[in-house]
Structure formats: C-alpha cells, structure tokens
N, CA, C and O atoms as a GROMACS GRO file, in nm:
protein
  296
    1MET      N    1   6.498  11.206   2.993
    1MET     CA    2   6.465  11.152   3.133
    1MET      C    3   6.581  11.168   3.219
    1MET      O    4   6.688  11.120   3.181
    2SER      N    5   6.572  11.231   3.335
    2SER     CA    6   6.685  11.248   3.427
    2SER      C    7   6.715  11.112   3.502
    2SER      O    8   6.631  11.022   3.511
    3TYR      N    9   6.830  11.107   3.550
    3TYR     CA   10   6.856  10.989   3.635
    3TYR      C   11   6.755  10.968   3.754
    3TYR      O   12   6.724  10.856   3.794
    4VAL      N   13   6.709  11.079   3.804
    4VAL     CA   14   6.621  11.074   3.914
    4VAL      C   15   6.492  11.014   3.858
    4VAL      O   16   6.442  10.924   3.927
    5ASP      N   17   6.428  11.048   3.744
    5ASP     CA   18   6.322  10.996   3.679
    5ASP      C   19   6.340  10.835   3.666
    5ASP      O   20   6.246  10.759   3.688
    6GLN      N   21   6.454  10.796   3.631
    6GLN     CA   22   6.480  10.658   3.603
    6GLN      C   23   6.477  10.578   3.735
    6GLN      O   24   6.428  10.465   3.739
    7ILE      N   25   6.532  10.640   3.847
    7ILE     CA   26   6.528  10.580   3.966
    7ILE      C   27   6.388  10.562   4.028
    7ILE      O   28   6.351  10.458   4.084
    8VAL      N   29   6.310  10.677   4.014
    8VAL     CA   30   6.177  10.676   4.049
    8VAL      C   31   6.098  10.566   3.976
    8VAL      O   32   6.019  10.492   4.036
    9SER      N   33   6.122  10.558   3.846
    9SER     CA   34   6.059  10.455   3.761
    9SER      C   35   6.084  10.318   3.811
    9SER      O   36   5.992  10.236   3.812
   10ARG      N   37   6.208  10.288   3.854
   10ARG     CA   38   6.242  10.159   3.914
   10ARG      C   39   6.159  10.125   4.043
   10ARG      O   40   6.124  10.009   4.065
   11PHE      N   41   6.132  10.223   4.120
   11PHE     CA   42   6.062  10.208   4.248
   11PHE      C   43   5.908  10.206   4.212
   11PHE      O   44   5.829  10.165   4.296
   12GLY      N   45   5.865  10.251   4.090
   12GLY     CA   46   5.724  10.247   4.055
   12GLY      C   47   5.655  10.384   4.060
   12GLY      O   48   5.572  10.418   3.976
   13SER      N   49   5.692  10.461   4.161
   13SER     CA   50   5.625  10.598   4.165
   13SER      C   51   5.702  10.674   4.284
   13SER      O   52   5.781  10.619   4.362
   14LEU      N   53   5.668  10.805   4.286
   14LEU     CA   54   5.722  10.890   4.394
   14LEU      C   55   5.686  10.839   4.533
   14LEU      O   56   5.766  10.835   4.627
   15VAL      N   57   5.556  10.800   4.537
   15VAL     CA   58   5.508  10.744   4.666
   15VAL      C   59   5.573  10.627   4.718
   15VAL      O   60   5.599  10.612   4.838
   16SER      N   61   5.603  10.531   4.613
   16SER     CA   62   5.670  10.413   4.650
   16SER      C   63   5.821  10.444   4.700
   16SER      O   64   5.871  10.388   4.798
   17LEU      N   65   5.884  10.536   4.624
   17LEU     CA   66   6.023  10.568   4.663
   17LEU      C   67   6.024  10.630   4.805
   17LEU      O   68   6.108  10.598   4.889
   18SER      N   69   5.928  10.720   4.829
   18SER     CA   70   5.907  10.790   4.959
   18SER      C   71   5.893  10.678   5.068
   18SER      O   72   5.965  10.678   5.168
   19ARG      N   73   5.800  10.586   5.045
   19ARG     CA   74   5.773  10.487   5.141
   19ARG      C   75   5.899  10.403   5.172
   19ARG      O   76   5.936  10.379   5.286
   20ALA      N   77   5.962  10.361   5.060
   20ALA     CA   78   6.074  10.269   5.063
   20ALA      C   79   6.197  10.336   5.138
   20ALA      O   80   6.275  10.271   5.208
   21THR      N   81   6.206  10.462   5.118
   21THR     CA   82   6.330  10.522   5.190
   21THR      C   83   6.295  10.596   5.318
   21THR      O   84   6.383  10.646   5.387
   22GLY      N   85   6.157  10.603   5.352
   22GLY     CA   86   6.119  10.660   5.468
   22GLY      C   87   6.133  10.826   5.466
   22GLY      O   88   6.130  10.892   5.570
   23LYS      N   89   6.147  10.878   5.350
   23LYS     CA   90   6.158  11.015   5.339
   23LYS      C   91   6.023  11.066   5.306
   23LYS      O   92   5.944  10.997   5.241
   24PRO      N   93   5.996  11.189   5.351
   24PRO     CA   94   5.856  11.253   5.321
   24PRO      C   95   5.848  11.272   5.172
   24PRO      O   96   5.946  11.300   5.103
   25TYR      N   97   5.722  11.256   5.128
   25TYR     CA   98   5.688  11.267   4.986
   25TYR      C   99   5.738  11.404   4.926
   25TYR      O  100   5.779  11.415   4.810
   26SER      N  101   5.732  11.505   5.016
   26SER     CA  102   5.785  11.641   4.947
   26SER      C  103   5.923  11.636   4.924
   26SER      O  104   5.968  11.701   4.830
   27THR      N  105   6.011  11.554   5.010
   27THR     CA  106   6.144  11.554   4.983
   27THR      C  107   6.180  11.483   4.858
   27THR      O  108   6.267  11.527   4.783
   28VAL      N  109   6.117  11.375   4.834
   28VAL     CA  110   6.134  11.285   4.717
   28VAL      C  111   6.079  11.367   4.592
   28VAL      O  112   6.140  11.360   4.486
   29LYS      N  113   5.980  11.436   4.601
   29LYS     CA  114   5.926  11.509   4.492
   29LYS      C  115   6.026  11.619   4.462
   29LYS      O  116   6.044  11.646   4.343
   30SER      N  117   6.097  11.691   4.560
   30SER     CA  118   6.190  11.783   4.533
   30SER      C  119   6.315  11.747   4.462
   30SER      O  120   6.378  11.826   4.391
   31TRP      N  121   6.351  11.611   4.489
   31TRP     CA  122   6.465  11.552   4.405
   31TRP      C  123   6.421  11.538   4.257
   31TRP      O  124   6.496  11.572   4.166
   32LYS      N  125   6.303  11.490   4.236
   32LYS     CA  126   6.248  11.490   4.092
   32LYS      C  127   6.250  11.624   4.033
   32LYS      O  128   6.311  11.644   3.928
   33ASP      N  129   6.188  11.715   4.093
   33ASP     CA  130   6.182  11.855   4.037
   33ASP      C  131   6.317  11.917   4.005
   33ASP      O  132   6.339  11.983   3.903
   34ARG      N  133   6.408  11.889   4.102
   34ARG     CA  134   6.537  11.946   4.088
   34ARG      C  135   6.620  11.864   3.989
   34ARG      O  136   6.710  11.918   3.925
   35GLY      N  137   6.593  11.742   3.978
   35GLY     CA  138   6.661  11.647   3.877
   35GLY      C  139   6.790  11.593   3.938
   35GLY      O  140   6.882  11.554   3.867
   36SER      N  141   6.794  11.591   4.073
   36SER     CA  142   6.909  11.530   4.138
   36SER      C  143   6.884  11.486   4.283
   36SER      O  144   6.796  11.543   4.348
   37ILE      N  145   6.953  11.393   4.335
   37ILE     CA  146   6.922  11.346   4.465
   37ILE      C  147   7.054  11.387   4.542
   37ILE      O  148   7.165  11.357   4.497
   38PRO      N  149   7.038  11.455   4.659
   38PRO     CA  150   7.151  11.498   4.742
   38PRO      C  151   7.237  11.386   4.786
   38PRO      O  152   7.184  11.281   4.822
   39ASP      N  153   7.370  11.402   4.787
   39ASP     CA  154   7.457  11.286   4.819
   39ASP      C  155   7.423  11.220   4.948
   39ASP      O  156   7.437  11.099   4.962
   40GLU      N  157   7.377  11.303   5.046
   40GLU     CA  158   7.347  11.246   5.180
   40GLU      C  159   7.235  11.148   5.177
   40GLU      O  160   7.221  11.069   5.270
   41HIS      N  161   7.149  11.151   5.070
   41HIS     CA  162   7.038  11.065   5.061
   41HIS      C  163   7.063  10.937   4.982
   41HIS      O  164   7.002  10.832   5.001
   42LYS      N  165   7.159  10.955   4.890
   42LYS     CA  166   7.186  10.832   4.806
   42LYS      C  167   7.202  10.703   4.876
   42LYS      O  168   7.156  10.603   4.820
   43PRO      N  169   7.263  10.690   4.992
   43PRO     CA  170   7.290  10.566   5.059
   43PRO      C  171   7.153  10.503   5.096
   43PRO      O  172   7.128  10.383   5.085
   44ASP      N  173   7.066  10.598   5.143
   44ASP     CA  174   6.928  10.551   5.179
   44ASP      C  175   6.849  10.498   5.059
   44ASP      O  176   6.773  10.403   5.077
   45VAL      N  177   6.860  10.551   4.941
   45VAL     CA  178   6.805  10.510   4.825
   45VAL      C  179   6.865  10.378   4.775
   45VAL      O  180   6.796  10.292   4.721
   46LEU      N  181   6.990  10.367   4.793
   46LEU     CA  182   7.061  10.233   4.747
   46LEU      C  183   7.001  10.124   4.853
   46LEU      O  184   6.960  10.015   4.811
   47ALA      N  185   6.999  10.156   4.984
   47ALA     CA  186   6.960  10.057   5.089
   47ALA      C  187   6.815  10.006   5.062
   47ALA      O  188   6.779   9.889   5.077
   48ALA      N  189   6.739  10.107   5.023
   48ALA     CA  190   6.586  10.083   5.006
   48ALA      C  191   6.578   9.988   4.878
   48ALA      O  192   6.499   9.893   4.879
   49ALA      N  193   6.657  10.013   4.774
   49ALA     CA  194   6.652   9.936   4.643
   49ALA      C  195   6.697   9.793   4.680
   49ALA      O  196   6.635   9.698   4.633
   50ARG      N  197   6.805   9.772   4.763
   50ARG     CA  198   6.846   9.644   4.805
   50ARG      C  199   6.738   9.568   4.884
   50ARG      O  200   6.716   9.448   4.861
   51GLN      N  201   6.670   9.639   4.977
   51GLN     CA  202   6.570   9.581   5.061
   51GLN      C  203   6.447   9.544   4.974
   51GLN      O  204   6.376   9.450   5.010
   52HIS      N  205   6.422   9.610   4.869
   52HIS     CA  206   6.305   9.580   4.779
   52HIS      C  207   6.340   9.505   4.659
   52HIS      O  208   6.255   9.485   4.573
   53ALA      N  209   6.460   9.460   4.648
   53ALA     CA  210   6.515   9.378   4.533
   53ALA      C  211   6.502   9.456   4.397
   53ALA      O  212   6.466   9.399   4.294
   54ILE      N  213   6.532   9.592   4.401
   54ILE     CA  214   6.526   9.675   4.286
   54ILE      C  215   6.676   9.678   4.230
   54ILE      O  216   6.768   9.702   4.309
   55ALA      N  217   6.699   9.655   4.111
   55ALA     CA  218   6.838   9.669   4.053
   55ALA      C  219   6.866   9.824   4.052
   55ALA      O  220   6.799   9.905   3.988
   56LEU      N  221   6.973   9.855   4.130
   56LEU     CA  222   7.007   9.998   4.137
   56LEU      C  223   7.150   9.993   4.197
   56LEU      O  224   7.175   9.926   4.297
   57GLY      N  225   7.243  10.065   4.133
   57GLY     CA  226   7.382  10.068   4.184
   57GLY      C  227   7.430  10.214   4.184
   57GLY      O  228   7.361  10.297   4.124
   58PRO      N  229   7.540  10.252   4.247
   58PRO     CA  230   7.597  10.370   4.243
   58PRO      C  231   7.609  10.448   4.112
   58PRO      O  232   7.595  10.571   4.104
   59GLU      N  233   7.635  10.369   4.012
   59GLU     CA  234   7.640  10.416   3.873
   59GLU      C  235   7.526  10.475   3.825
   59GLU      O  236   7.533  10.560   3.736
   60ASP      N  237   7.404  10.434   3.882
   60ASP     CA  238   7.264  10.497   3.832
   60ASP      C  239   7.244  10.638   3.885
   60ASP      O  240   7.142  10.700   3.852
   61PHE      N  241   7.337  10.693   3.967
   61PHE     CA  242   7.324  10.818   4.025
   61PHE      C  243   7.396  10.928   3.954
   61PHE      O  244   7.409  11.040   4.003
   62PHE      N  245   7.441  10.893   3.841
   62PHE     CA  246   7.535  10.981   3.751
   62PHE      C  247   7.445  11.016   3.626
   62PHE      O  248   7.396  10.924   3.561
   63PRO      N  249   7.425  11.137   3.593
   63PRO     CA  250   7.351  11.171   3.477
   63PRO      C  251   7.416  11.113   3.345
   63PRO      O  252   7.533  11.077   3.348
   64THR      N  253   7.348  11.103   3.241
   64THR     CA  254   7.406  11.076   3.117
   64THR      C  255   7.484  11.183   3.067
   64THR      O  256   7.445  11.296   3.097
   65PRO      N  257   7.590  11.172   2.993
   65PRO     CA  258   7.669  11.277   2.940
   65PRO      C  259   7.600  11.379   2.856
   65PRO      O  260   7.647  11.492   2.842
   66THR      N  261   7.488  11.342   2.801
   66THR     CA  262   7.413  11.458   2.717
   66THR      C  263   7.294  11.509   2.797
   66THR      O  264   7.227  11.601   2.750
   67GLU      N  265   7.265  11.456   2.913
   67GLU     CA  266   7.154  11.506   2.992
   67GLU      C  267   7.157  11.656   3.010
   67GLU      O  268   7.264  11.707   3.043
   68GLY      N  269   7.052  11.733   2.994
   68GLY     CA  270   7.065  11.875   3.001
   68GLY      C  271   7.104  11.964   2.885
   68GLY      O  272   7.080  12.084   2.879
   69LEU      N  273   7.169  11.891   2.792
   69LEU     CA  274   7.219  11.956   2.666
   69LEU      C  275   7.106  11.979   2.568
   69LEU      O  276   7.015  11.897   2.555
   70PRO      N  277   7.112  12.092   2.498
   70PRO     CA  278   7.019  12.119   2.391
   70PRO      C  279   7.028  12.002   2.286
   70PRO      O  280   7.136  11.947   2.267
   71THR      N  281   6.917  11.964   2.219
   71THR     CA  282   6.917  11.865   2.125
   71THR      C  283   7.025  11.868   2.022
   71THR      O  284   7.089  11.766   1.996
   72ALA      N  285   7.046  11.988   1.961
   72ALA     CA  286   7.149  12.004   1.865
   72ALA      C  287   7.285  11.966   1.907
   72ALA      O  288   7.365  11.923   1.825
   73ALA      N  289   7.318  11.982   2.036
   73ALA     CA  290   7.449  11.940   2.092
   73ALA      C  291   7.468  11.794   2.125
   73ALA      O  292   7.579  11.754   2.160
   74ARG      N  293   7.374  11.722   2.116
   74ARG     CA  294   7.371  11.580   2.145
   74ARG      C  295   7.431  11.508   2.027
   74ARG      O  296   7.440  11.386   2.028
   0.00000   0.00000   0.00000
C-alpha cells in the first residue's frame, strides 16, 4: 500500500479527500494512480486533515523504505 493509499484511507475515500482539499476528483485520482502527491499539494492535504481532525503529519508523505521493491528485496 502506497503512502497515498494510506492518506486516502484516513480520509475515507478519494471523493472525501477531493472534497476536503477542494481539488478536483481527477487530480486526487491521479495522485493515487501515480502513487505520490506533488509537493505543492501537500500543504493543502495537511490543512484539510487538520480541519477534519484526521491524524496526519508531514512524516506520512514519505514512502516506506521498502515501497516499490520486489518482494525478495524486502
């Protein structure tokens, strides 16, 4: 699960994250598809999390050290 998947999960869905941040659904979906949130959008996601009392901090925007590695390399 990517860090974006984890953030989306905390908001409940792509639609919820889209509404909370005021970003178009297609933008939020592209973050999920790409597996990363562009740096310029991260402050908006953090602000939306604070506004909706969702536990989220800057550290949640960094992938885990093994993310994207083949299973044998983990």
